[in-house]
C-alpha positions as CSV (number, residue, x, y, z in Angstrom):
1,M,18.5,7.8,-6.1
2,L,16.4,5.9,-3.8
3,G,14.0,3.2,-4.8
4,A,10.5,3.1,-3.5
5,L,8.8,-0.5,-3.2
6,K,4.9,-0.2,-2.6
7,Y,3.2,-2.2,0.0
8,V,-0.4,-2.1,1.5
9,A,-0.9,-1.4,5.0
10,N,-4.3,-1.5,7.5
11,V,-5.8,1.8,6.7
12,I,-6.6,3.8,10.1
13,T,-8.0,7.5,10.3
14,C,-4.6,9.0,9.6
15,M,-5.3,11.8,6.9
16,A,-1.8,13.1,6.6
17,K,1.1,11.6,4.3
18,L,3.7,10.6,6.6
19,Y,7.5,10.2,6.0
20,F,9.3,8.3,8.7
21,L,12.9,9.0,8.8
22,G,15.0,6.9,10.7
23,G,17.7,9.1,11.3
24,E,19.8,12.2,9.9
25,R,23.0,13.9,10.9
26,V,21.4,17.3,9.9
27,V,24.9,19.2,10.1
28,K,25.7,16.8,7.1
29,Q,22.0,16.9,5.5
30,D,22.9,13.3,5.0
31,S,18.9,12.8,4.1
32,R,18.4,15.5,1.9
33,E,16.8,13.8,-1.1
34,I,14.2,12.1,1.4
35,N,13.5,15.7,2.9
36,A,13.5,17.3,-0.4
37,A,10.6,14.8,-1.5
38,A,8.8,15.3,1.5
39,F,9.1,19.2,0.9
40,C,8.0,18.5,-2.7
41,E,4.9,16.6,-1.7
42,A,3.8,19.4,0.5
43,G,3.5,21.9,-2.5
44,E,5.6,24.4,-4.4
45,E,7.4,26.7,-1.3
46,P,5.8,24.8,1.3
47,R,5.5,26.4,4.8
48,V,7.0,24.3,7.7
49,A,6.1,24.3,11.3
50,V,9.1,22.5,13.5
51,F,8.3,21.0,16.9
52,P,11.4,20.5,18.4
53,W,10.0,18.9,21.8
54,A,12.1,15.7,21.9
55,R,14.4,17.8,24.3
56,A,14.8,17.0,27.9
57,S,15.5,20.7,28.4
58,F,13.6,22.7,25.8
59,D,13.7,26.2,25.7
60,K,13.6,29.3,23.1
61,K,17.2,29.0,22.8
62,Y,17.2,25.1,21.0
63,K,20.8,25.2,19.7
64,R,20.0,23.6,16.5
65,R,17.5,25.9,15.6
66,Q,19.4,28.3,13.3
67,R,20.6,25.3,11.5
68,L,17.7,23.4,10.7
69,F,16.1,26.9,9.6
70,N,18.6,27.6,6.9
71,Y,18.6,23.8,5.6
72,F,14.5,24.1,5.4
73,R,14.8,27.3,3.7
74,N,17.2,26.0,1.4
75,L,15.2,23.0,0.4
76,G,12.5,25.7,-0.7
77,A,10.5,26.2,2.4
78,S,8.7,29.8,2.3
79,A,8.8,30.0,6.2
80,V,9.9,28.0,9.0
81,D,8.1,28.4,12.0
82,F,9.2,26.8,15.5
83,V,6.3,25.9,17.7
84,D,7.8,26.5,21.3
85,Y,6.4,24.8,24.0
86,G,5.6,27.9,25.7
87,D,2.8,29.0,23.3
88,T,-0.5,29.0,23.7
89,C,-2.9,26.5,22.3
90,E,-4.4,29.4,20.2
91,E,-0.3,30.1,18.7
92,I,0.1,26.4,18.5
93,N,-3.3,25.6,16.4
94,W,-2.3,28.7,14.2
95,K,1.2,27.3,13.4
96,V,-0.4,24.2,12.4
97,E,-3.3,25.4,10.4
98,C,-1.0,27.5,8.4
99,S,1.4,24.8,7.7
100,D,2.2,22.7,4.4
101,L,4.3,20.4,6.5
102,L,4.7,19.6,10.0
103,Y,8.3,18.3,11.3
104,L,8.8,16.0,14.6
105,T,12.6,16.3,15.2
106,G,14.6,13.6,17.1
107,G,15.8,13.4,20.9
108,L,13.8,11.7,24.0
109,T,10.6,9.7,22.6
110,T,8.9,9.4,25.9
111,V,9.4,13.4,26.5
112,L,7.9,14.1,23.2
113,I,5.1,11.9,23.4
114,E,4.2,13.2,26.7
115,R,4.5,16.9,25.7
116,L,2.6,16.1,22.6
117,K,0.0,14.7,24.4
118,R,-0.3,17.2,27.4
119,R,-0.7,19.8,24.9
120,S,-3.4,18.1,22.7
121,V,-1.2,18.0,19.7
122,D,-1.7,14.5,19.0
123,S,-5.5,15.3,18.3
124,L,-4.0,17.8,16.0
125,L,-1.8,15.4,14.3
126,R,-4.7,13.1,13.7
127,R,-6.9,16.1,11.9
128,Y,-3.8,17.4,9.8
129,D,-4.4,16.3,6.3
130,K,-1.0,17.5,4.7
131,V,2.3,16.0,5.2
132,I,4.4,15.2,8.1
133,V,7.5,14.1,8.8
134,G,9.0,12.4,11.8
135,R,12.9,12.2,12.5
136,S,14.1,9.7,15.1
137,A,12.2,10.1,18.2
138,G,9.6,12.2,16.2
139,A,9.0,8.7,13.7
140,L,8.6,6.8,16.8
141,A,6.1,9.0,18.4
142,L,3.9,8.7,15.4
143,C,3.4,5.1,15.8
144,K,1.0,2.8,17.7
145,R,4.2,1.2,19.7
146,C,7.6,2.6,19.8
147,V,10.4,0.3,20.1
148,L,13.1,2.0,21.8
149,T,16.8,0.7,22.4
150,D,19.8,1.4,24.1
151,R,23.3,1.1,22.7
152,R,24.6,0.1,26.2
153,K,22.1,-2.5,27.0
154,P,20.7,-5.5,25.2
155,A,17.3,-5.2,26.0
156,V,14.2,-3.4,23.9
157,K,11.6,-1.3,25.3
158,V,8.3,-0.7,24.0
159,V,6.0,2.3,24.9
160,E,2.5,3.3,23.6
161,G,3.1,6.1,21.0
162,L,0.3,8.4,19.3
163,G,-1.3,5.8,17.2
164,L,-1.4,7.5,13.9
165,V,-0.7,4.3,12.0
166,D,-1.1,0.7,13.2
167,F,2.3,-0.4,13.0
168,G,5.8,-0.2,14.7
169,V,9.1,1.3,13.9
170,K,12.6,1.1,15.1
171,V,15.0,3.9,13.9
172,H,18.8,4.4,13.9
173,Y,18.4,0.5,12.9
174,E,21.2,-2.0,13.5
175,P,21.3,-5.4,13.0
176,S,22.5,-6.2,16.3
177,K,19.0,-5.8,17.7
178,D,17.4,-8.5,15.0
179,G,16.9,-10.9,18.1
180,E,14.8,-8.9,20.1
181,L,13.2,-7.4,17.1
182,K,12.1,-11.1,15.7
183,R,10.7,-11.7,19.2
184,L,8.8,-8.7,19.2
185,S,7.6,-8.7,15.8
186,K,5.5,-12.1,16.9
187,E,2.9,-9.9,18.8
188,E,3.2,-7.0,16.2
189,K,4.7,-6.0,12.5
190,I,7.9,-3.6,13.2
191,Y,9.6,-2.0,10.3
192,A,13.7,-1.1,11.2
193,I,14.7,1.8,9.2
194,P,18.2,2.7,9.3
195,E,19.3,6.1,9.3
196,R,19.2,7.9,5.8
197,S,16.4,5.8,5.1
198,A,12.5,6.4,5.3
199,L,9.3,4.6,5.4
200,V,6.6,6.5,3.6
201,Y,2.8,6.0,4.9
202,D,0.2,7.7,2.1
203,H,-3.5,6.8,3.1
204,G,-2.7,2.8,3.7
205,C,-0.2,2.7,0.8
206,L,3.6,2.1,2.2
207,S,6.3,3.1,0.0
208,F,10.5,2.8,1.2
209,M,13.3,5.3,0.6
210,G,16.4,3.3,1.0
211,D,17.1,0.2,3.0
212,V,14.2,-0.9,5.2
213,Y,13.4,-4.1,6.9
214,M,10.0,-5.9,8.4
215,F,10.1,-8.2,11.2
216,Q,7.1,-10.2,11.4
217,N,5.9,-13.4,12.9
218,G,9.3,-13.7,14.1
219,E,11.0,-13.1,10.4
220,K,13.0,-10.3,8.7
221,T,12.3,-9.3,5.5
222,R,14.0,-6.8,3.3
223,V,11.2,-4.4,1.7
224,G,13.3,-1.5,0.8
């Protein structure tokens, strides 16, 4: 059973309950317990809307769509709607308004942020008052600043996110990046979330599922 410790964060205007998932191998469903908790929070048999916009070559033949559909239906979703990039603004609004939970997939963070802003979905997310799950790139996009790393390069890149919360997160966290994270944390608090772990933001209160670390003022602390 994943434990949960509670902390208080600065309150901002976000109305939804947010799950920041550090990463998941969907084919193995190795974060099933975290997703199940989010689905339960969204209500009995929630209707889910998925934004698979973090892929550079996005189209309606998104190859992981059926796998994700089956996974979410098995978790109890009454319906799983995919928000296609070619949908009209009215269709996007309708899918969001009809949903109980929004799910942002992994992929390329900068691509996801650019697309969400271009279609004004960032405004919809700020007004949404139910449950939002961000996995990997989806989790990063929700933050004020996104901490991006490349396994092939030692440098850490920071880009502006949507700003639903006032802290930064590092997904797919591994201790090899601790030096850069400590340096960046002298300017801003960063939560490092490994795969199969999550940070949960609920109207200013934080809780953690699995191993989560906080980097602040150049120091590292385990919080989950």
